[in-house]
C-alpha positions as CSV (number, residue, x, y, z in Angstrom):
1,X,46.2,-53.2,-9.9
2,X,42.5,-53.4,-9.5
3,X,42.5,-50.5,-7.0
4,X,44.5,-48.4,-9.5
5,X,42.2,-49.2,-12.4
6,X,39.1,-48.2,-10.3
7,X,40.7,-44.9,-9.3
8,X,41.6,-44.1,-12.9
9,X,37.9,-44.9,-14.0
10,X,36.6,-42.6,-11.3
11,X,38.9,-39.8,-12.2
12,X,37.9,-40.1,-15.9
13,X,34.1,-39.9,-14.9
14,X,34.7,-36.8,-12.8
15,X,36.6,-35.3,-15.8
16,X,33.7,-36.0,-18.1
17,X,31.2,-34.7,-15.8
18,X,33.1,-31.4,-15.4
19,X,33.3,-31.0,-19.1
20,X,29.7,-31.7,-19.6
21,X,28.8,-29.1,-16.8
22,X,30.9,-26.4,-18.5
23,X,29.3,-27.1,-21.9
24,X,25.8,-26.6,-20.4
25,X,26.8,-23.5,-18.6
26,X,28.2,-21.9,-21.7
27,X,25.1,-23.0,-23.7
28,X,22.9,-21.2,-21.1
29,X,25.0,-18.0,-21.3
30,X,24.9,-18.0,-25.1
31,X,21.1,-18.3,-25.1
32,X,20.6,-15.5,-22.6
33,X,22.9,-13.1,-24.6
34,X,20.8,-13.8,-27.6
35,X,17.5,-12.7,-25.9
36,X,16.2,-9.0,-26.0
37,X,17.2,-6.9,-22.9
38,X,13.5,-6.1,-22.2
39,X,12.8,-9.8,-21.9
40,X,15.4,-10.2,-19.1
41,X,14.2,-7.3,-17.1
42,X,10.4,-7.9,-17.4
43,X,9.1,-8.8,-13.9
44,X,7.0,-11.8,-13.4
45,X,3.4,-11.4,-12.2
46,X,2.8,-12.9,-8.7
47,X,0.5,-15.9,-8.4
48,X,-1.1,-14.4,-5.3
49,X,-1.5,-10.7,-4.3
50,X,-2.1,-9.3,-0.9
51,X,-4.6,-6.6,-0.4
52,X,-3.6,-4.8,2.8
53,X,-2.9,-1.3,1.8
54,X,-4.7,2.1,1.6
55,X,-4.6,4.5,-1.3
56,X,-4.1,7.6,0.6
57,X,-4.7,9.3,3.9
58,X,-6.6,12.5,4.2
59,X,-5.2,15.4,6.2
60,X,-7.9,17.8,5.0
61,X,-10.3,19.2,7.4
62,X,-13.8,20.9,7.1
63,X,-16.8,19.9,5.0
64,X,-16.6,18.8,1.3
65,X,-19.0,20.1,-1.4
66,X,-20.2,16.5,-2.0
67,X,-22.0,16.3,1.4
68,X,-19.2,14.6,3.3
69,X,-17.3,15.9,6.4
70,X,-13.8,15.1,7.5
71,X,-11.2,16.2,10.0
72,X,-7.6,15.3,10.4
73,X,-7.2,11.8,11.8
74,X,-4.7,9.0,11.6
75,X,-6.0,5.6,10.6
76,X,-5.1,2.8,13.0
77,X,-5.7,-0.9,12.3
78,X,-8.6,-2.6,13.9
79,X,-6.9,-5.2,16.2
80,X,-7.4,-8.8,15.3
81,X,-8.8,-8.1,11.9
82,X,-6.9,-10.3,9.3
83,X,-5.9,-8.7,5.9
84,X,-8.0,-9.8,2.9
85,X,-6.3,-12.1,0.6
86,X,-7.5,-13.1,-2.9
87,X,-6.0,-15.1,-5.7
88,X,-5.0,-13.2,-8.8
89,X,-7.5,-14.7,-11.0
90,X,-10.2,-13.0,-8.9
91,X,-8.6,-9.6,-9.0
92,X,-10.3,-8.3,-12.1
93,X,-13.7,-8.8,-10.6
94,X,-13.2,-5.7,-8.3
95,X,-15.3,-2.8,-9.5
96,X,-12.5,-0.3,-8.8
97,X,-8.9,-0.9,-8.1
98,X,-6.3,0.8,-5.8
99,X,-2.6,1.5,-5.9
100,X,-0.4,0.6,-2.9
101,X,0.1,3.6,-0.6
102,X,3.9,3.0,-0.9
103,X,3.8,4.7,-4.3
104,X,4.3,8.2,-3.4
105,X,5.6,9.5,-6.8
106,X,2.3,11.1,-7.4
107,X,-0.6,12.3,-5.4
108,X,-3.4,9.6,-4.9
109,X,-7.0,9.8,-4.4
110,X,-9.8,7.5,-3.4
111,X,-10.4,6.5,-7.0
112,X,-6.9,5.5,-7.7
113,X,-6.6,1.9,-9.2
114,X,-4.7,-1.3,-8.1
115,X,-2.5,-2.8,-10.6
116,X,-3.7,-6.3,-11.6
117,X,-2.9,-9.1,-13.9
118,X,-4.6,-9.0,-17.4
119,X,-7.8,-11.0,-17.3
120,X,-8.3,-13.8,-19.8
121,X,-11.6,-14.4,-21.6
122,X,-12.4,-17.2,-19.2
123,X,-11.7,-14.8,-16.3
124,X,-14.0,-12.3,-17.8
125,X,-16.8,-14.9,-18.2
126,X,-16.2,-15.8,-14.6
127,X,-16.7,-12.2,-13.5
128,X,-20.0,-11.9,-15.2
129,X,-21.2,-15.1,-13.7
130,X,-20.0,-14.2,-10.2
131,X,-21.1,-10.7,-10.2
132,X,-18.2,-8.8,-11.7
133,X,-18.4,-6.3,-14.5
134,X,-19.6,-6.8,-18.0
135,X,-20.3,-4.3,-20.7
136,X,-23.8,-3.6,-19.5
137,X,-22.4,-2.8,-16.0
138,X,-20.4,0.1,-17.1
139,X,-23.3,2.5,-17.3
140,X,-24.7,1.1,-14.2
141,X,-21.5,1.9,-12.4
142,X,-21.5,5.5,-13.7
143,X,-25.0,5.8,-12.4
144,X,-23.9,4.4,-9.0
145,X,-21.0,6.8,-9.0
146,X,-23.5,9.7,-9.4
147,X,-25.9,8.2,-6.9
148,X,-23.2,7.9,-4.2
149,X,-21.2,11.0,-5.0
150,X,-18.4,11.4,-2.5
151,X,-18.8,8.0,-0.9
152,X,-15.4,6.8,-2.3
153,X,-13.6,9.6,-0.7
154,X,-15.6,9.4,2.6
155,X,-14.8,5.6,2.9
156,X,-11.1,6.1,2.0
157,X,-10.6,8.5,4.8
158,X,-12.4,6.3,7.4
159,X,-10.9,2.9,6.4
160,X,-8.1,1.3,8.2
161,X,-4.7,1.5,6.6
162,X,-3.6,-2.0,6.6
163,X,-6.7,-4.1,5.5
164,X,-9.1,-1.3,4.2
165,X,-11.9,-1.9,6.7
166,X,-14.6,0.7,7.5
167,X,-17.3,0.6,10.2
168,X,-20.6,1.9,8.9
169,X,-23.7,2.9,10.8
170,X,-26.8,4.9,9.6
171,X,-28.8,7.6,11.5
172,X,-31.7,9.8,10.9
173,X,-32.8,12.9,12.7
174,X,-34.6,10.8,15.4
175,X,-31.7,8.6,16.2
176,X,-29.1,11.4,16.0
177,X,-31.0,13.8,18.4
178,X,-29.2,14.7,21.7
179,X,-29.5,11.9,24.2
180,X,-30.6,9.5,21.7
181,X,-29.2,6.3,20.2
182,X,-26.1,7.9,18.4
183,X,-24.9,9.3,21.7
184,X,-25.2,5.9,23.4
185,X,-23.4,4.3,20.5
186,X,-20.4,6.7,20.5
187,X,-20.1,6.7,24.3
188,X,-19.8,2.9,24.3
189,X,-16.5,3.2,22.3
190,X,-15.2,5.6,24.7
191,X,-15.8,3.5,27.9
192,X,-15.1,0.3,26.1
193,X,-12.1,-1.9,26.5
194,X,-9.3,-0.3,24.4
195,X,-11.7,0.3,21.4
196,X,-11.9,4.3,21.4
197,X,-9.4,4.3,18.5
198,X,-12.0,2.4,16.3
199,X,-14.1,5.6,16.3
200,X,-11.6,7.0,13.8
201,X,-12.9,4.2,11.4
202,X,-16.6,4.7,12.0
203,X,-18.5,6.3,9.0
204,X,-21.8,7.7,10.1
205,X,-24.2,7.8,7.1
206,X,-26.8,10.4,7.8
207,X,-30.1,9.8,6.1
208,X,-31.3,13.4,6.2
209,X,-29.6,16.9,6.6
210,X,-30.5,17.3,10.2
211,X,-28.8,14.1,11.1
212,X,-25.8,15.2,9.0
213,X,-25.7,18.6,10.9
214,X,-25.8,16.6,14.2
215,X,-22.9,14.4,13.1
216,X,-20.8,17.5,12.4
217,X,-21.8,19.1,15.6
218,X,-20.4,16.2,17.4
219,X,-17.1,16.7,15.6
220,X,-17.2,13.2,14.3
221,X,-14.3,12.9,11.8
222,X,-16.2,10.9,9.1
223,X,-19.9,11.9,8.2
224,X,-21.6,11.2,4.9
225,X,-25.1,12.4,3.7
226,X,-27.1,9.8,1.9
227,X,-30.5,10.8,0.6
228,X,-32.9,9.5,-2.1
229,X,-35.0,11.8,-4.1
230,X,-38.7,11.9,-3.1
231,X,-38.2,9.8,0.1
232,X,-38.1,11.3,3.5
233,X,-36.1,9.5,6.0
234,X,-36.2,12.1,8.8
235,X,-38.8,10.4,10.9
236,X,-39.4,6.9,12.1
237,X,-41.4,4.7,9.5
238,X,-44.3,2.4,10.0
239,X,-43.3,-1.3,9.6
240,X,-43.4,-2.4,6.0
241,X,-44.6,0.9,4.7
242,X,-43.4,2.0,1.4
243,X,-40.8,4.5,2.7
244,X,-39.6,2.0,5.3
245,X,-38.9,-0.6,2.6
246,X,-37.1,1.9,0.4
247,X,-34.9,2.8,3.5
248,X,-33.9,-0.7,4.3
249,X,-33.2,-1.8,0.7
250,X,-31.3,1.5,0.0
251,X,-28.8,0.6,2.5
252,X,-28.1,-2.6,0.8
253,X,-27.1,-0.6,-2.4
254,X,-24.8,1.5,-0.3
255,X,-23.1,-1.7,1.0
256,X,-22.6,-3.1,-2.4
257,X,-20.9,0.2,-3.6
258,X,-18.5,-0.1,-0.6
259,X,-17.6,-3.6,-1.8
260,X,-17.2,-2.5,-5.4
261,X,-14.6,0.2,-4.1
262,X,-12.7,-2.6,-2.7
263,X,-13.3,-2.2,1.1
264,X,-14.2,-4.6,3.9
265,X,-17.1,-3.2,6.0
266,X,-18.7,-3.9,9.3
267,X,-22.2,-2.7,9.2
268,X,-23.8,-2.0,12.6
269,X,-27.3,-1.1,11.5
270,X,-29.9,-2.4,9.2
271,X,-33.4,-1.0,9.4
272,X,-35.4,1.9,10.8
273,X,-37.2,2.5,14.0
274,X,-40.6,1.0,14.0
275,X,-43.9,2.7,14.9
276,X,-45.9,-0.4,15.1
277,X,-49.7,-0.3,14.2
278,X,-51.9,-2.8,15.9
279,X,-51.7,-5.1,13.0
280,X,-47.8,-4.8,12.6
281,X,-47.5,-5.5,16.4
282,X,-49.6,-8.6,16.0
283,X,-47.5,-9.7,13.0
284,X,-44.4,-9.3,15.0
285,X,-45.2,-11.3,17.9
286,X,-46.7,-14.1,15.8
287,X,-43.6,-14.7,13.6
288,X,-40.1,-15.5,14.2
289,X,-37.6,-12.9,15.4
290,X,-35.8,-12.6,12.1
291,X,-39.0,-11.5,10.4
292,X,-39.8,-8.9,13.1
293,X,-36.7,-7.4,14.3
294,X,-36.3,-3.7,13.6
295,X,-33.0,-1.9,14.0
296,X,-31.5,1.4,14.1
297,X,-28.1,2.6,15.6
298,X,-28.9,0.6,18.7
299,X,-25.7,-1.3,19.3
300,X,-23.3,-0.8,22.1
301,X,-19.6,-1.7,21.6
302,X,-17.5,-2.9,24.5
303,X,-14.5,-4.9,23.1
304,X,-13.1,-5.4,19.6
305,X,-15.5,-7.7,17.6
306,X,-13.0,-8.0,14.7
307,X,-11.2,-10.7,16.9
308,X,-14.2,-12.9,16.1
309,X,-14.2,-12.4,12.3
310,X,-12.4,-15.3,10.6
311,X,-10.2,-15.1,7.6
312,X,-12.3,-18.0,6.1
313,X,-15.6,-16.1,6.0
314,X,-16.8,-13.9,3.3
315,X,-19.6,-12.8,5.5
316,X,-19.6,-13.0,9.2
317,X,-23.0,-12.2,10.6
318,X,-24.7,-12.0,14.0
319,X,-27.6,-14.1,14.9
320,X,-31.0,-13.8,16.6
321,X,-31.1,-17.5,17.4
322,X,-27.8,-19.4,17.5
323,X,-27.6,-23.2,17.6
324,X,-24.1,-23.5,18.7
325,X,-22.4,-24.1,15.4
326,X,-21.1,-21.0,13.5
327,X,-21.2,-22.8,10.2
328,X,-24.8,-24.0,10.5
329,X,-26.9,-22.1,7.9
330,X,-30.0,-22.8,10.0
331,X,-29.0,-20.2,12.5
332,X,-31.3,-17.2,12.3
333,X,-29.4,-14.3,10.9
334,X,-29.4,-10.7,12.2
335,X,-28.5,-8.3,9.5
336,X,-27.9,-5.3,12.0
337,X,-24.3,-6.5,12.5
338,X,-22.3,-8.2,9.8
339,X,-18.9,-8.0,8.3
340,X,-18.3,-8.5,4.6
341,X,-15.1,-8.8,2.5
342,X,-14.9,-7.6,-1.1
343,X,-14.6,-10.2,-3.6
344,X,-16.5,-11.6,-6.5
345,X,-18.8,-13.7,-4.3
346,X,-19.8,-10.8,-2.0
347,X,-20.4,-8.5,-4.8
348,X,-22.6,-10.9,-6.5
349,X,-24.4,-11.7,-3.2
350,X,-25.4,-8.2,-2.7
351,X,-26.7,-8.0,-6.3
352,X,-28.7,-11.1,-6.0
353,X,-30.0,-10.1,-2.6
354,X,-31.3,-6.9,-3.9
355,X,-32.9,-8.5,-6.9
356,X,-34.6,-11.1,-4.8
357,X,-36.8,-8.2,-3.3
358,X,-39.0,-8.6,-6.4
359,X,-39.6,-12.2,-5.5
360,X,-40.6,-11.4,-1.9
361,X,-42.6,-8.2,-2.2
362,X,-43.5,-6.4,1.0
363,X,-40.6,-7.9,3.0
364,X,-37.4,-6.3,4.4
365,X,-33.9,-7.4,3.7
366,X,-33.4,-9.7,6.6
367,X,-36.2,-12.3,6.0
368,X,-35.3,-12.1,2.3
369,X,-31.7,-13.0,3.1
370,X,-32.7,-15.8,5.2
371,X,-34.9,-17.2,2.5
372,X,-32.0,-17.1,-0.2
373,X,-28.9,-17.8,1.9
374,X,-28.7,-21.5,1.1
375,X,-28.9,-20.7,-2.6
376,X,-26.2,-18.1,-2.3
377,X,-23.9,-20.6,-0.7
378,X,-24.6,-23.3,-3.2
379,X,-24.6,-21.2,-6.4
380,X,-21.7,-18.7,-5.5
381,X,-19.7,-20.6,-3.0
382,X,-20.4,-17.9,-0.5
383,X,-18.7,-18.5,2.9
384,X,-21.0,-17.5,5.6
385,X,-20.3,-17.8,9.4
386,X,-22.5,-16.8,12.4
387,X,-21.0,-15.0,15.3
388,X,-21.4,-16.5,18.8
389,X,-23.8,-14.4,20.9
390,X,-21.6,-15.0,23.8
391,X,-19.4,-12.4,22.1
392,X,-21.7,-10.5,19.6
393,X,-24.8,-10.3,21.6
394,X,-28.4,-9.0,21.3
395,X,-31.4,-9.0,23.5
396,X,-32.6,-12.0,21.4
397,X,-29.7,-14.0,22.7
398,X,-26.8,-12.9,24.7
399,X,-24.0,-14.3,26.8
400,X,-24.1,-13.7,30.5
401,X,-20.3,-13.4,31.0
402,X,-19.3,-9.7,30.8
403,X,-15.8,-10.8,30.6
404,X,-16.3,-12.0,27.1
405,X,-19.0,-9.7,25.5
406,X,-18.0,-7.5,22.6
407,X,-21.1,-5.9,21.5
408,X,-24.8,-5.7,22.7
409,X,-27.6,-5.0,20.2
410,X,-31.2,-4.0,21.1
411,X,-32.9,-6.4,18.8
412,X,-36.2,-8.1,19.7
413,X,-37.3,-4.7,20.8
414,X,-40.0,-2.5,19.7
415,X,-39.9,1.4,19.9
416,X,-37.2,4.0,20.4
417,X,-38.2,4.7,24.1
418,X,-37.8,1.0,25.0
419,X,-34.5,0.7,23.2
420,X,-33.0,3.7,24.9
421,X,-34.2,2.7,28.4
422,X,-32.6,-0.8,28.2
423,X,-29.5,0.2,26.4
424,X,-28.8,2.9,29.1
425,X,-29.3,0.0,31.6
426,X,-26.8,-2.1,29.7
427,X,-24.3,0.8,29.6
428,X,-24.6,1.2,33.3
429,X,-24.0,-2.5,33.9
430,X,-20.8,-2.2,31.9
431,X,-19.6,0.8,33.9
432,X,-20.2,-1.1,37.0
433,X,-18.4,-4.1,35.6
434,X,-15.3,-2.1,34.8
435,X,-15.2,-0.5,38.3
436,X,-15.2,-3.9,40.0
437,X,-12.1,-5.4,41.5
438,X,-10.6,-8.2,39.3
439,X,-11.4,-10.9,41.7
440,X,-15.2,-9.9,41.6
441,X,-15.7,-9.5,37.9
442,X,-16.9,-13.2,37.5
443,X,-20.0,-12.5,39.5
444,X,-21.1,-9.5,37.3
445,X,-24.5,-10.0,35.4
446,X,-26.5,-8.0,33.0
447,X,-29.8,-6.4,34.0
448,X,-32.6,-8.1,32.1
449,X,-33.7,-5.7,29.4
450,X,-37.3,-5.4,30.9
451,X,-38.6,-2.7,28.6
452,X,-37.8,-4.7,25.6
453,X,-38.4,-8.3,26.8
454,X,-41.4,-8.7,29.1
């Protein structure tokens, strides 16, 4: 009898549970039927959005009226470069937004915008604090658009399709002349280890019309003319002269504009060729490398350096002096080769970096960055990592294993003639290395850059 009673009790509980479940289900159905149709079909906003698309691909050829040059090309992704990921509450800080390339219902341009979540008042306040747009920035942005006319289109053509990354280098007449640094730079991509396709993502910024004409004569697909009224960038400048300082600081403005457009960039040049006076030469050899190092398009590429750019870092930068820890801020930075991702922190960084020029009069951008870098990390939460010179090397510090090297930069070197001589020697070393049988490659060594370091 006890067993029968237990079975009956269990059956009653199951029946009650079934009835209650039906009541709940019917209640939900009734509530849904009472809601408006648009409330049922309205999509929910994602908590995280991935930025790995490109607005458009250009199939035009020839030269634009805005001073840019393009030719048909197909963008391919730089191997190993991870897509930029940003939380939705930072999306509104981008100066310009872009729609996904998958939207083919209408023609898109480089100035198309990305759909983003509406920003709250707290988010807008955060934008202002971190370097995003406020009301006063609207006029400044319009001025930037006019100053960098055609830059958005040029960058859009050159950028990779998946993660919107562009490689930028700057040249003037001296650097772009036949047989000069630009020729060596481009040749290194062609003889490098599987990196020839990256040339399709290199934007050559010409600082004068002669350099622009030379870029076009080389049939490079992406050329952009950037000049400043009243400043002649054609010839080499004396160290810390007025025109020299205008040149190096103007490039920082260009970099900031690229970030505002929503692109990652890898910058492979920082300053100008130095014609040292006796006083400047004394200054250079009596101060640390980071104060003295002068740059142009004096970097050779042998392998893909994007493999050494981490997803964590807002800014990955090469170094003149590396203490072994990529996270150690005391490493000496080299602003001739660095990768930056577009977000609130990096846009604010470039703004504060440029404003710091007034606090450090007569100094170029590299020692100023070194002076303020810890403050940028503390105040903005900027994530800075240094690249190991075993992979991203320079004459100041370089790895000896040619099986690992990605780039070689002629830093710690004075004068165009010396740079050309030693970079040609480096390129010859690479060609000899690639011609060696596999079993002998571990014995390959660089020729000491004797013209630059002696």
